[in-house]
PDB file with SEQRES, HELIX, SHEET and CRYST1 records, atoms N, CA, C and O in Angstrom:
SEQRES   1 A   87  MET HIS LEU LYS GLN ILE ILE GLU GLU LYS ARG ALA TRP          
SEQRES   2 A   87  ARG ALA HIS MET ALA ARG VAL LYS ALA LEU PRO GLU ASP          
SEQRES   3 A   87  TYR GLN LEU VAL TYR ARG GLU ILE GLN LYS TYR ILE PHE          
SEQRES   4 A   87  LYS ALA GLY PRO VAL GLU PRO ASN ALA SER ILE ASP LEU          
SEQRES   5 A   87  LEU ALA GLU ILE VAL GLN LEU PHE TRP GLU GLY ALA ALA          
SEQRES   6 A   87  ALA GLY ARG THR VAL LEU GLU VAL THR GLY ASP ASP VAL          
SEQRES   7 A   87  ALA ALA PHE CYS ASP ALA LEU ILE ASP                          
HELIX    1 AA1 LEU A    3  LYS A   21  1                                  19    
HELIX    2 AA2 GLU A   25  ALA A   41  1                                  17    
HELIX    3 AA3 PRO A   46  ALA A   65  1                                  20    
HELIX    4 AA4 VAL A   70  THR A   74  1                                   5    
HELIX    5 AA5 VAL A   78  ILE A   86  1                                   9    
CRYST1    1.000    1.000    1.000  90.00  90.00  90.00 P 1           1          
ATOM      1  N   MET A   1      68.915 143.841  52.412  1.00  0.00           N  
ATOM      2  CA  MET A   1      68.263 142.839  51.582  1.00  0.00           C  
ATOM      3  C   MET A   1      69.363 142.012  50.911  1.00  0.00           C  
ATOM      4  O   MET A   1      70.298 142.560  50.326  1.00  0.00           O  
ATOM      5  N   HIS A   2      69.240 140.740  51.002  1.00  0.00           N  
ATOM      6  CA  HIS A   2      70.236 139.856  50.433  1.00  0.00           C  
ATOM      7  C   HIS A   2      69.982 139.640  48.951  1.00  0.00           C  
ATOM      8  O   HIS A   2      68.856 139.752  48.467  1.00  0.00           O  
ATOM      9  N   LEU A   3      71.042 139.333  48.257  1.00  0.00           N  
ATOM     10  CA  LEU A   3      70.959 139.111  46.821  1.00  0.00           C  
ATOM     11  C   LEU A   3      69.966 138.007  46.486  1.00  0.00           C  
ATOM     12  O   LEU A   3      69.212 138.115  45.519  1.00  0.00           O  
ATOM     13  N   LYS A   4      69.970 136.953  47.283  1.00  0.00           N  
ATOM     14  CA  LYS A   4      69.056 135.834  47.045  1.00  0.00           C  
ATOM     15  C   LYS A   4      67.592 136.278  47.132  1.00  0.00           C  
ATOM     16  O   LYS A   4      66.753 135.851  46.339  1.00  0.00           O  
ATOM     17  N   GLN A   5      67.305 137.134  48.098  1.00  0.00           N  
ATOM     18  CA  GLN A   5      65.946 137.647  48.273  1.00  0.00           C  
ATOM     19  C   GLN A   5      65.551 138.544  47.095  1.00  0.00           C  
ATOM     20  O   GLN A   5      64.417 138.476  46.619  1.00  0.00           O  
ATOM     21  N   ILE A   6      66.458 139.363  46.634  1.00  0.00           N  
ATOM     22  CA  ILE A   6      66.191 140.242  45.492  1.00  0.00           C  
ATOM     23  C   ILE A   6      65.873 139.412  44.257  1.00  0.00           C  
ATOM     24  O   ILE A   6      64.932 139.717  43.526  1.00  0.00           O  
ATOM     25  N   ILE A   7      66.652 138.367  44.025  1.00  0.00           N  
ATOM     26  CA  ILE A   7      66.437 137.504  42.867  1.00  0.00           C  
ATOM     27  C   ILE A   7      65.075 136.825  42.958  1.00  0.00           C  
ATOM     28  O   ILE A   7      64.355 136.733  41.963  1.00  0.00           O  
ATOM     29  N   GLU A   8      64.727 136.354  44.143  1.00  0.00           N  
ATOM     30  CA  GLU A   8      63.436 135.686  44.337  1.00  0.00           C  
ATOM     31  C   GLU A   8      62.272 136.651  44.109  1.00  0.00           C  
ATOM     32  O   GLU A   8      61.262 136.276  43.514  1.00  0.00           O  
ATOM     33  N   GLU A   9      62.409 137.881  44.577  1.00  0.00           N  
ATOM     34  CA  GLU A   9      61.365 138.879  44.366  1.00  0.00           C  
ATOM     35  C   GLU A   9      61.213 139.215  42.886  1.00  0.00           C  
ATOM     36  O   GLU A   9      60.096 139.409  42.407  1.00  0.00           O  
ATOM     37  N   LYS A  10      62.320 139.285  42.164  1.00  0.00           N  
ATOM     38  CA  LYS A  10      62.252 139.537  40.721  1.00  0.00           C  
ATOM     39  C   LYS A  10      61.551 138.403  40.000  1.00  0.00           C  
ATOM     40  O   LYS A  10      60.754 138.637  39.091  1.00  0.00           O  
ATOM     41  N   ARG A  11      61.845 137.176  40.400  1.00  0.00           N  
ATOM     42  CA  ARG A  11      61.174 136.020  39.794  1.00  0.00           C  
ATOM     43  C   ARG A  11      59.678 136.075  40.041  1.00  0.00           C  
ATOM     44  O   ARG A  11      58.881 135.820  39.138  1.00  0.00           O  
ATOM     45  N   ALA A  12      59.303 136.405  41.259  1.00  0.00           N  
ATOM     46  CA  ALA A  12      57.888 136.493  41.615  1.00  0.00           C  
ATOM     47  C   ALA A  12      57.205 137.595  40.805  1.00  0.00           C  
ATOM     48  O   ALA A  12      56.084 137.409  40.332  1.00  0.00           O  
ATOM     49  N   TRP A  13      57.874 138.743  40.641  1.00  0.00           N  
ATOM     50  CA  TRP A  13      57.299 139.847  39.876  1.00  0.00           C  
ATOM     51  C   TRP A  13      57.145 139.459  38.395  1.00  0.00           C  
ATOM     52  O   TRP A  13      56.132 139.775  37.771  1.00  0.00           O  
ATOM     53  N   ARG A  14      58.132 138.788  37.851  1.00  0.00           N  
ATOM     54  CA  ARG A  14      58.038 138.355  36.449  1.00  0.00           C  
ATOM     55  C   ARG A  14      56.899 137.361  36.256  1.00  0.00           C  
ATOM     56  O   ARG A  14      56.187 137.424  35.254  1.00  0.00           O  
ATOM     57  N   ALA A  15      56.722 136.452  37.196  1.00  0.00           N  
ATOM     58  CA  ALA A  15      55.609 135.500  37.123  1.00  0.00           C  
ATOM     59  C   ALA A  15      54.276 136.227  37.226  1.00  0.00           C  
ATOM     60  O   ALA A  15      53.318 135.887  36.532  1.00  0.00           O  
ATOM     61  N   HIS A  16      54.222 137.224  38.092  1.00  0.00           N  
ATOM     62  CA  HIS A  16      53.016 138.046  38.235  1.00  0.00           C  
ATOM     63  C   HIS A  16      52.688 138.741  36.910  1.00  0.00           C  
ATOM     64  O   HIS A  16      51.547 138.713  36.449  1.00  0.00           O  
ATOM     65  N   MET A  17      53.693 139.355  36.314  1.00  0.00           N  
ATOM     66  CA  MET A  17      53.472 140.078  35.054  1.00  0.00           C  
ATOM     67  C   MET A  17      53.132 139.116  33.912  1.00  0.00           C  
ATOM     68  O   MET A  17      52.407 139.496  32.993  1.00  0.00           O  
ATOM     69  N   ALA A  18      53.629 137.902  33.950  1.00  0.00           N  
ATOM     70  CA  ALA A  18      53.255 136.910  32.940  1.00  0.00           C  
ATOM     71  C   ALA A  18      51.764 136.585  33.049  1.00  0.00           C  
ATOM     72  O   ALA A  18      51.089 136.398  32.037  1.00  0.00           O  
ATOM     73  N   ARG A  19      51.258 136.518  34.273  1.00  0.00           N  
ATOM     74  CA  ARG A  19      49.806 136.299  34.465  1.00  0.00           C  
ATOM     75  C   ARG A  19      49.013 137.478  33.903  1.00  0.00           C  
ATOM     76  O   ARG A  19      47.960 137.289  33.294  1.00  0.00           O  
ATOM     77  N   VAL A  20      49.519 138.687  34.107  1.00  0.00           N  
ATOM     78  CA  VAL A  20      48.839 139.881  33.588  1.00  0.00           C  
ATOM     79  C   VAL A  20      48.815 139.833  32.063  1.00  0.00           C  
ATOM     80  O   VAL A  20      47.779 140.097  31.454  1.00  0.00           O  
ATOM     81  N   LYS A  21      49.932 139.503  31.448  1.00  0.00           N  
ATOM     82  CA  LYS A  21      50.021 139.485  29.986  1.00  0.00           C  
ATOM     83  C   LYS A  21      49.168 138.395  29.358  1.00  0.00           C  
ATOM     84  O   LYS A  21      48.867 138.455  28.166  1.00  0.00           O  
ATOM     85  N   ALA A  22      48.776 137.402  30.144  1.00  0.00           N  
ATOM     86  CA  ALA A  22      47.914 136.332  29.628  1.00  0.00           C  
ATOM     87  C   ALA A  22      46.427 136.691  29.721  1.00  0.00           C  
ATOM     88  O   ALA A  22      45.579 135.973  29.192  1.00  0.00           O  
ATOM     89  N   LEU A  23      46.117 137.801  30.392  1.00  0.00           N  
ATOM     90  CA  LEU A  23      44.726 138.254  30.485  1.00  0.00           C  
ATOM     91  C   LEU A  23      44.266 138.829  29.147  1.00  0.00           C  
ATOM     92  O   LEU A  23      45.096 139.194  28.314  1.00  0.00           O  
ATOM     93  N   PRO A  24      42.943 138.914  28.931  1.00  0.00           N  
ATOM     94  CA  PRO A  24      42.443 139.612  27.730  1.00  0.00           C  
ATOM     95  C   PRO A  24      42.948 141.062  27.714  1.00  0.00           C  
ATOM     96  O   PRO A  24      43.254 141.638  28.759  1.00  0.00           O  
ATOM     97  N   GLU A  25      43.027 141.624  26.536  1.00  0.00           N  
ATOM     98  CA  GLU A  25      43.629 142.948  26.350  1.00  0.00           C  
ATOM     99  C   GLU A  25      42.961 144.045  27.181  1.00  0.00           C  
ATOM    100  O   GLU A  25      43.649 144.902  27.735  1.00  0.00           O  
ATOM    101  N   ASP A  26      41.628 144.028  27.272  1.00  0.00           N  
ATOM    102  CA  ASP A  26      40.955 145.076  28.050  1.00  0.00           C  
ATOM    103  C   ASP A  26      41.298 144.970  29.531  1.00  0.00           C  
ATOM    104  O   ASP A  26      41.430 145.990  30.207  1.00  0.00           O  
ATOM    105  N   TYR A  27      41.440 143.769  30.034  1.00  0.00           N  
ATOM    106  CA  TYR A  27      41.854 143.573  31.423  1.00  0.00           C  
ATOM    107  C   TYR A  27      43.279 144.083  31.638  1.00  0.00           C  
ATOM    108  O   TYR A  27      43.574 144.689  32.668  1.00  0.00           O  
ATOM    109  N   GLN A  28      44.164 143.837  30.666  1.00  0.00           N  
ATOM    110  CA  GLN A  28      45.545 144.300  30.783  1.00  0.00           C  
ATOM    111  C   GLN A  28      45.606 145.823  30.852  1.00  0.00           C  
ATOM    112  O   GLN A  28      46.346 146.388  31.657  1.00  0.00           O  
ATOM    113  N   LEU A  29      44.824 146.476  30.006  1.00  0.00           N  
ATOM    114  CA  LEU A  29      44.807 147.938  29.973  1.00  0.00           C  
ATOM    115  C   LEU A  29      44.362 148.499  31.322  1.00  0.00           C  
ATOM    116  O   LEU A  29      45.003 149.400  31.863  1.00  0.00           O  
ATOM    117  N   VAL A  30      43.281 147.976  31.857  1.00  0.00           N  
ATOM    118  CA  VAL A  30      42.782 148.455  33.147  1.00  0.00           C  
ATOM    119  C   VAL A  30      43.780 148.113  34.253  1.00  0.00           C  
ATOM    120  O   VAL A  30      43.991 148.919  35.159  1.00  0.00           O  
ATOM    121  N   TYR A  31      44.389 146.943  34.193  1.00  0.00           N  
ATOM    122  CA  TYR A  31      45.383 146.569  35.205  1.00  0.00           C  
ATOM    123  C   TYR A  31      46.531 147.583  35.223  1.00  0.00           C  
ATOM    124  O   TYR A  31      46.947 148.022  36.295  1.00  0.00           O  
ATOM    125  N   ARG A  32      47.043 147.955  34.057  1.00  0.00           N  
ATOM    126  CA  ARG A  32      48.160 148.906  34.008  1.00  0.00           C  
ATOM    127  C   ARG A  32      47.785 150.239  34.646  1.00  0.00           C  
ATOM    128  O   ARG A  32      48.597 150.844  35.345  1.00  0.00           O  
ATOM    129  N   GLU A  33      46.559 150.695  34.408  1.00  0.00           N  
ATOM    130  CA  GLU A  33      46.110 151.949  35.015  1.00  0.00           C  
ATOM    131  C   GLU A  33      45.966 151.799  36.528  1.00  0.00           C  
ATOM    132  O   GLU A  33      46.326 152.701  37.284  1.00  0.00           O  
ATOM    133  N   ILE A  34      45.439 150.662  36.961  1.00  0.00           N  
ATOM    134  CA  ILE A  34      45.316 150.396  38.399  1.00  0.00           C  
ATOM    135  C   ILE A  34      46.698 150.325  39.035  1.00  0.00           C  
ATOM    136  O   ILE A  34      46.910 150.849  40.129  1.00  0.00           O  
ATOM    137  N   GLN A  35      47.632 149.681  38.358  1.00  0.00           N  
ATOM    138  CA  GLN A  35      48.990 149.564  38.881  1.00  0.00           C  
ATOM    139  C   GLN A  35      49.594 150.952  39.111  1.00  0.00           C  
ATOM    140  O   GLN A  35      50.181 151.202  40.164  1.00  0.00           O  
ATOM    141  N   LYS A  36      49.457 151.844  38.149  1.00  0.00           N  
ATOM    142  CA  LYS A  36      49.963 153.209  38.308  1.00  0.00           C  
ATOM    143  C   LYS A  36      49.317 153.881  39.515  1.00  0.00           C  
ATOM    144  O   LYS A  36      49.991 154.519  40.324  1.00  0.00           O  
ATOM    145  N   TYR A  37      48.007 153.726  39.621  1.00  0.00           N  
ATOM    146  CA  TYR A  37      47.263 154.357  40.705  1.00  0.00           C  
ATOM    147  C   TYR A  37      47.709 153.807  42.058  1.00  0.00           C  
ATOM    148  O   TYR A  37      47.937 154.568  42.998  1.00  0.00           O  
ATOM    149  N   ILE A  38      47.830 152.502  42.150  1.00  0.00           N  
ATOM    150  CA  ILE A  38      48.221 151.863  43.411  1.00  0.00           C  
ATOM    151  C   ILE A  38      49.628 152.302  43.817  1.00  0.00           C  
ATOM    152  O   ILE A  38      49.876 152.579  44.990  1.00  0.00           O  
ATOM    153  N   PHE A  39      50.545 152.365  42.860  1.00  0.00           N  
ATOM    154  CA  PHE A  39      51.909 152.764  43.195  1.00  0.00           C  
ATOM    155  C   PHE A  39      51.988 154.226  43.632  1.00  0.00           C  
ATOM    156  O   PHE A  39      52.883 154.597  44.391  1.00  0.00           O  
ATOM    157  N   LYS A  40      51.051 155.065  43.156  1.00  0.00           N  
ATOM    158  CA  LYS A  40      51.045 156.472  43.565  1.00  0.00           C  
ATOM    159  C   LYS A  40      50.261 156.695  44.855  1.00  0.00           C  
ATOM    160  O   LYS A  40      50.716 157.432  45.729  1.00  0.00           O  
ATOM    161  N   ALA A  41      49.096 156.074  44.987  1.00  0.00           N  
ATOM    162  CA  ALA A  41      48.188 156.386  46.102  1.00  0.00           C  
ATOM    163  C   ALA A  41      47.958 155.215  47.040  1.00  0.00           C  
ATOM    164  O   ALA A  41      47.198 155.334  48.001  1.00  0.00           O  
ATOM    165  N   GLY A  42      48.596 154.095  46.779  1.00  0.00           N  
ATOM    166  CA  GLY A  42      48.312 152.880  47.531  1.00  0.00           C  
ATOM    167  C   GLY A  42      49.064 152.802  48.844  1.00  0.00           C  
ATOM    168  O   GLY A  42      49.566 153.806  49.351  1.00  0.00           O  
ATOM    169  N   PRO A  43      49.135 151.601  49.387  1.00  0.00           N  
ATOM    170  CA  PRO A  43      49.831 151.388  50.666  1.00  0.00           C  
ATOM    171  C   PRO A  43      51.279 151.853  50.582  1.00  0.00           C  
ATOM    172  O   PRO A  43      51.902 151.805  49.521  1.00  0.00           O  
ATOM    173  N   VAL A  44      51.803 152.304  51.718  1.00  0.00           N  
ATOM    174  CA  VAL A  44      53.160 152.842  51.760  1.00  0.00           C  
ATOM    175  C   VAL A  44      54.201 151.745  51.538  1.00  0.00           C  
ATOM    176  O   VAL A  44      55.201 151.971  50.856  1.00  0.00           O  
ATOM    177  N   GLU A  45      53.975 150.569  52.103  1.00  0.00           N  
ATOM    178  CA  GLU A  45      54.943 149.491  51.967  1.00  0.00           C  
ATOM    179  C   GLU A  45      54.841 148.837  50.594  1.00  0.00           C  
ATOM    180  O   GLU A  45      53.742 148.483  50.165  1.00  0.00           O  
ATOM    181  N   PRO A  46      55.957 148.670  49.899  1.00  0.00           N  
ATOM    182  CA  PRO A  46      55.927 148.068  48.560  1.00  0.00           C  
ATOM    183  C   PRO A  46      55.313 146.669  48.530  1.00  0.00           C  
ATOM    184  O   PRO A  46      54.575 146.333  47.603  1.00  0.00           O  
ATOM    185  N   ASN A  47      55.615 145.858  49.536  1.00  0.00           N  
ATOM    186  CA  ASN A  47      55.072 144.498  49.546  1.00  0.00           C  
ATOM    187  C   ASN A  47      53.555 144.505  49.656  1.00  0.00           C  
ATOM    188  O   ASN A  47      52.890 143.644  49.081  1.00  0.00           O  
ATOM    189  N   ALA A  48      53.000 145.465  50.387  1.00  0.00           N  
ATOM    190  CA  ALA A  48      51.546 145.569  50.505  1.00  0.00           C  
ATOM    191  C   ALA A  48      50.939 145.911  49.145  1.00  0.00           C  
ATOM    192  O   ALA A  48      49.890 145.379  48.783  1.00  0.00           O  
ATOM    193  N   SER A  49      51.588 146.786  48.400  1.00  0.00           N  
ATOM    194  CA  SER A  49      51.107 147.134  47.058  1.00  0.00           C  
ATOM    195  C   SER A  49      51.155 145.930  46.133  1.00  0.00           C  
ATOM    196  O   SER A  49      50.221 145.694  45.366  1.00  0.00           O  
ATOM    197  N   ILE A  50      52.221 145.182  46.202  1.00  0.00           N  
ATOM    198  CA  ILE A  50      52.370 144.008  45.339  1.00  0.00           C  
ATOM    199  C   ILE A  50      51.340 142.943  45.700  1.00  0.00           C  
ATOM    200  O   ILE A  50      50.776 142.297  44.817  1.00  0.00           O  
ATOM    201  N   ASP A  51      51.098 142.760  46.983  1.00  0.00           N  
ATOM    202  CA  ASP A  51      50.071 141.803  47.406  1.00  0.00           C  
ATOM    203  C   ASP A  51      48.695 142.227  46.902  1.00  0.00           C  
ATOM    204  O   ASP A  51      47.907 141.394  46.454  1.00  0.00           O  
ATOM    205  N   LEU A  52      48.415 143.516  46.976  1.00  0.00           N  
ATOM    206  CA  LEU A  52      47.132 144.040  46.493  1.00  0.00           C  
ATOM    207  C   LEU A  52      46.999 143.822  44.983  1.00  0.00           C  
ATOM    208  O   LEU A  52      45.936 143.429  44.503  1.00  0.00           O  
ATOM    209  N   LEU A  53      48.059 144.073  44.247  1.00  0.00           N  
ATOM    210  CA  LEU A  53      48.031 143.858  42.797  1.00  0.00           C  
ATOM    211  C   LEU A  53      47.835 142.380  42.458  1.00  0.00           C  
ATOM    212  O   LEU A  53      47.153 142.049  41.488  1.00  0.00           O  
ATOM    213  N   ALA A  54      48.427 141.501  43.248  1.00  0.00           N  
ATOM    214  CA  ALA A  54      48.243 140.063  43.020  1.00  0.00           C  
ATOM    215  C   ALA A  54      46.784 139.669  43.233  1.00  0.00           C  
ATOM    216  O   ALA A  54      46.253 138.836  42.500  1.00  0.00           O  
ATOM    217  N   GLU A  55      46.140 140.260  44.226  1.00  0.00           N  
ATOM    218  CA  GLU A  55      44.722 140.002  44.465  1.00  0.00           C  
ATOM    219  C   GLU A  55      43.867 140.503  43.298  1.00  0.00           C  
ATOM    220  O   GLU A  55      42.892 139.857  42.914  1.00  0.00           O  
ATOM    221  N   ILE A  56      44.234 141.643  42.745  1.00  0.00           N  
ATOM    222  CA  ILE A  56      43.498 142.195  41.610  1.00  0.00           C  
ATOM    223  C   ILE A  56      43.638 141.280  40.401  1.00  0.00           C  
ATOM    224  O   ILE A  56      42.659 141.032  39.697  1.00  0.00           O  
ATOM    225  N   VAL A  57      44.835 140.779  40.154  1.00  0.00           N  
ATOM    226  CA  VAL A  57      45.040 139.868  39.023  1.00  0.00           C  
ATOM    227  C   VAL A  57      44.181 138.617  39.191  1.00  0.00           C  
ATOM    228  O   VAL A  57      43.570 138.145  38.232  1.00  0.00           O  
ATOM    229  N   GLN A  58      44.135 138.085  40.403  1.00  0.00           N  
ATOM    230  CA  GLN A  58      43.304 136.910  40.652  1.00  0.00           C  
ATOM    231  C   GLN A  58      41.830 137.233  40.396  1.00  0.00           C  
ATOM    232  O   GLN A  58      41.119 136.435  39.786  1.00  0.00           O  
ATOM    233  N   LEU A  59      41.377 138.383  40.854  1.00  0.00           N  
ATOM    234  CA  LEU A  59      40.002 138.814  40.617  1.00  0.00           C  
ATOM    235  C   LEU A  59      39.731 138.955  39.120  1.00  0.00           C  
ATOM    236  O   LEU A  59      38.670 138.560  38.637  1.00  0.00           O  
ATOM    237  N   PHE A  60      40.686 139.514  38.396  1.00  0.00           N  
ATOM    238  CA  PHE A  60      40.538 139.668  36.948  1.00  0.00           C  
ATOM    239  C   PHE A  60      40.482 138.317  36.250  1.00  0.00           C  
ATOM    240  O   PHE A  60      39.698 138.131  35.319  1.00  0.00           O  
ATOM    241  N   TRP A  61      41.310 137.370  36.694  1.00  0.00           N  
ATOM    242  CA  TRP A  61      41.276 136.033  36.096  1.00  0.00           C  
ATOM    243  C   TRP A  61      39.912 135.389  36.289  1.00  0.00           C  
ATOM    244  O   TRP A  61      39.373 134.768  35.373  1.00  0.00           O  
ATOM    245  N   GLU A  62      39.362 135.540  37.481  1.00  0.00           N  
ATOM    246  CA  GLU A  62      38.047 134.972  37.759  1.00  0.00           C  
ATOM    247  C   GLU A  62      36.976 135.641  36.898  1.00  0.00           C  
ATOM    248  O   GLU A  62      36.090 134.968  36.371  1.00  0.00           O  
ATOM    249  N   GLY A  63      37.059 136.964  36.756  1.00  0.00           N  
ATOM    250  CA  GLY A  63      36.105 137.689  35.926  1.00  0.00           C  
ATOM    251  C   GLY A  63      36.202 137.288  34.463  1.00  0.00           C  
ATOM    252  O   GLY A  63      35.185 137.088  33.800  1.00  0.00           O  
ATOM    253  N   ALA A  64      37.418 137.172  33.963  1.00  0.00           N  
ATOM    254  CA  ALA A  64      37.614 136.779  32.565  1.00  0.00           C  
ATOM    255  C   ALA A  64      37.111 135.359  32.333  1.00  0.00           C  
ATOM    256  O   ALA A  64      36.495 135.078  31.306  1.00  0.00           O  
ATOM    257  N   ALA A  65      37.370 134.464  33.282  1.00  0.00           N  
ATOM    258  CA  ALA A  65      36.919 133.073  33.154  1.00  0.00           C  
ATOM    259  C   ALA A  65      35.392 132.984  33.153  1.00  0.00           C  
ATOM    260  O   ALA A  65      34.810 132.096  32.529  1.00  0.00           O  
ATOM    261  N   ALA A  66      34.758 133.915  33.858  1.00  0.00           N  
ATOM    262  CA  ALA A  66      33.290 133.929  33.920  1.00  0.00           C  
ATOM    263  C   ALA A  66      32.674 134.638  32.711  1.00  0.00           C  
ATOM    264  O   ALA A  66      31.451 134.688  32.578  1.00  0.00           O  
ATOM    265  N   GLY A  67      33.521 135.187  31.825  1.00  0.00           N  
ATOM    266  CA  GLY A  67      33.026 135.868  30.634  1.00  0.00           C  
ATOM    267  C   GLY A  67      32.555 137.290  30.887  1.00  0.00           C  
ATOM    268  O   GLY A  67      31.822 137.859  30.077  1.00  0.00           O  
ATOM    269  N   ARG A  68      32.971 137.864  32.005  1.00  0.00           N  
ATOM    270  CA  ARG A  68      32.580 139.235  32.328  1.00  0.00           C  
ATOM    271  C   ARG A  68      33.570 140.217  31.729  1.00  0.00           C  
ATOM    272  O   ARG A  68      34.743 139.891  31.553  1.00  0.00           O  
ATOM    273  N   THR A  69      33.105 141.415  31.414  1.00  0.00           N  
ATOM    274  CA  THR A  69      34.011 142.462  30.961  1.00  0.00           C  
ATOM    275  C   THR A  69      34.745 143.019  32.170  1.00  0.00           C  
ATOM    276  O   THR A  69      34.313 142.833  33.308  1.00  0.00           O  
ATOM    277  N   VAL A  70      35.836 143.692  31.924  1.00  0.00           N  
ATOM    278  CA  VAL A  70      36.620 144.231  33.027  1.00  0.00           C  
ATOM    279  C   VAL A  70      35.826 145.275  33.808  1.00  0.00           C  
ATOM    280  O   VAL A  70      35.962 145.357  35.029  1.00  0.00           O  
ATOM    281  N   LEU A  71      35.007 146.067  33.137  1.00  0.00           N  
ATOM    282  CA  LEU A  71      34.221 147.072  33.852  1.00  0.00           C  
ATOM    283  C   LEU A  71      33.066 146.459  34.630  1.00  0.00           C  
ATOM    284  O   LEU A  71      32.544 147.084  35.553  1.00  0.00           O  
ATOM    285  N   GLU A  72      32.666 145.256  34.274  1.00  0.00           N  
ATOM    286  CA  GLU A  72      31.698 144.546  35.107  1.00  0.00           C  
ATOM    287  C   GLU A  72      32.350 144.109  36.414  1.00  0.00           C  
ATOM    288  O   GLU A  72      31.681 143.986  37.440  1.00  0.00           O  
ATOM    289  N   VAL A  73      33.650 143.878  36.369  1.00  0.00           N  
ATOM    290  CA  VAL A  73      34.380 143.462  37.565  1.00  0.00           C  
ATOM    291  C   VAL A  73      34.695 144.673  38.444  1.00  0.00           C  
ATOM    292  O   VAL A  73      34.499 144.624  39.658  1.00  0.00           O  
ATOM    293  N   THR A  74      35.177 145.753  37.841  1.00  0.00           N  
ATOM    294  CA  THR A  74      35.618 146.917  38.616  1.00  0.00           C  
ATOM    295  C   THR A  74      34.522 147.947  38.836  1.00  0.00           C  
ATOM    296  O   THR A  74      34.577 148.715  39.797  1.00  0.00           O  
ATOM    297  N   GLY A  75      33.534 147.972  37.963  1.00  0.00           N  
ATOM    298  CA  GLY A  75      32.570 149.070  37.966  1.00  0.00           C  
ATOM    299  C   GLY A  75      33.088 150.155  37.039  1.00  0.00           C  
ATOM    300  O   GLY A  75      34.240 150.111  36.608  1.00  0.00           O  
ATOM    301  N   ASP A  76      32.246 151.123  36.732  1.00  0.00           N  
ATOM    302  CA  ASP A  76      32.634 152.174  35.783  1.00  0.00           C  
ATOM    303  C   ASP A  76      33.699 153.117  36.337  1.00  0.00           C  
ATOM    304  O   ASP A  76      34.484 153.675  35.570  1.00  0.00           O  
ATOM    305  N   ASP A  77      33.737 153.301  37.647  1.00  0.00           N  
ATOM    306  CA  ASP A  77      34.708 154.193  38.273  1.00  0.00           C  
ATOM    307  C   ASP A  77      35.864 153.367  38.821  1.00  0.00           C  
ATOM    308  O   ASP A  77      35.821 152.893  39.957  1.00  0.00           O  
ATOM    309  N   VAL A  78      36.889 153.201  38.005  1.00  0.00           N  
ATOM    310  CA  VAL A  78      38.024 152.354  38.381  1.00  0.00           C  
ATOM    311  C   VAL A  78      38.794 152.963  39.551  1.00  0.00           C  
ATOM    312  O   VAL A  78      39.307 152.226  40.393  1.00  0.00           O  
ATOM    313  N   ALA A  79      38.888 154.287  39.623  1.00  0.00           N  
ATOM    314  CA  ALA A  79      39.572 154.933  40.755  1.00  0.00           C  
ATOM    315  C   ALA A  79      38.848 154.633  42.063  1.00  0.00           C  
ATOM    316  O   ALA A  79      39.499 154.391  43.080  1.00  0.00           O  
ATOM    317  N   ALA A  80      37.531 154.643  42.060  1.00  0.00           N  
ATOM    318  CA  ALA A  80      36.762 154.306  43.267  1.00  0.00           C  
ATOM    319  C   ALA A  80      36.984 152.842  43.644  1.00  0.00           C  
ATOM    320  O   ALA A  80      37.065 152.507  44.826  1.00  0.00           O  
ATOM    321  N   PHE A  81      37.080 151.977  42.644  1.00  0.00           N  
ATOM    322  CA  PHE A  81      37.389 150.563  42.876  1.00  0.00           C  
ATOM    323  C   PHE A  81      38.733 150.451  43.599  1.00  0.00           C  
ATOM    324  O   PHE A  81      38.854 149.710  44.574  1.00  0.00           O  
ATOM    325  N   CYS A  82      39.728 151.174  43.129  1.00  0.00           N  
ATOM    326  CA  CYS A  82      41.068 151.150  43.749  1.00  0.00           C  
ATOM    327  C   CYS A  82      41.009 151.687  45.170  1.00  0.00           C  
ATOM    328  O   CYS A  82      41.587 151.097  46.083  1.00  0.00           O  
ATOM    329  N   ASP A  83      40.314 152.801  45.360  1.00  0.00           N  
ATOM    330  CA  ASP A  83      40.216 153.385  46.696  1.00  0.00           C  
ATOM    331  C   ASP A  83      39.572 152.414  47.680  1.00  0.00           C  
ATOM    332  O   ASP A  83      39.999 152.312  48.830  1.00  0.00           O  
ATOM    333  N   ALA A  84      38.555 151.710  47.229  1.00  0.00           N  
ATOM    334  CA  ALA A  84      37.892 150.729  48.094  1.00  0.00           C  
ATOM    335  C   ALA A  84      38.850 149.601  48.472  1.00  0.00           C  
ATOM    336  O   ALA A  84      38.833 149.121  49.605  1.00  0.00           O  
ATOM    337  N   LEU A  85      39.682 149.183  47.526  1.00  0.00           N  
ATOM    338  CA  LEU A  85      40.656 148.127  47.812  1.00  0.00           C  
ATOM    339  C   LEU A  85      41.736 148.594  48.777  1.00  0.00           C  
ATOM    340  O   LEU A  85      42.179 147.834  49.638  1.00  0.00           O  
ATOM    341  N   ILE A  86      42.153 149.831  48.635  1.00  0.00           N  
ATOM    342  CA  ILE A  86      43.207 150.378  49.494  1.00  0.00           C  
ATOM    343  C   ILE A  86      42.702 150.516  50.928  1.00  0.00           C  
ATOM    344  O   ILE A  86      43.437 150.263  51.882  1.00  0.00           O  
ATOM    345  N   ASP A  87      41.443 150.919  51.068  1.00  0.00           N  
ATOM    346  CA  ASP A  87      40.865 151.077  52.423  1.00  0.00           C  
ATOM    347  C   ASP A  87      40.645 149.756  53.005  1.00  0.00           C  
ATOM    348  O   ASP A  87      40.168 149.651  54.135  1.00  0.00           O  
TER     349      ASP A  87                                                      
END                                                                             
């Protein structure tokens, strides 16, 4: 991996996390738990996990914009929500 690629990936990750931090607090809390779960039980390739997390953030943004609670977006069983996304 080249230094330039590493720097670009770090920039992308920081931008991703800035989007997470701009979400409502309840969405941030659930995102952090999902992130832990995905990194432990998710796709083997790191880029696949990051892509999945980016999709979740987009889904959360849409839910927050629509005035829905985070559990209305994920359902009451957040682990089942994650498993469905991984499959």
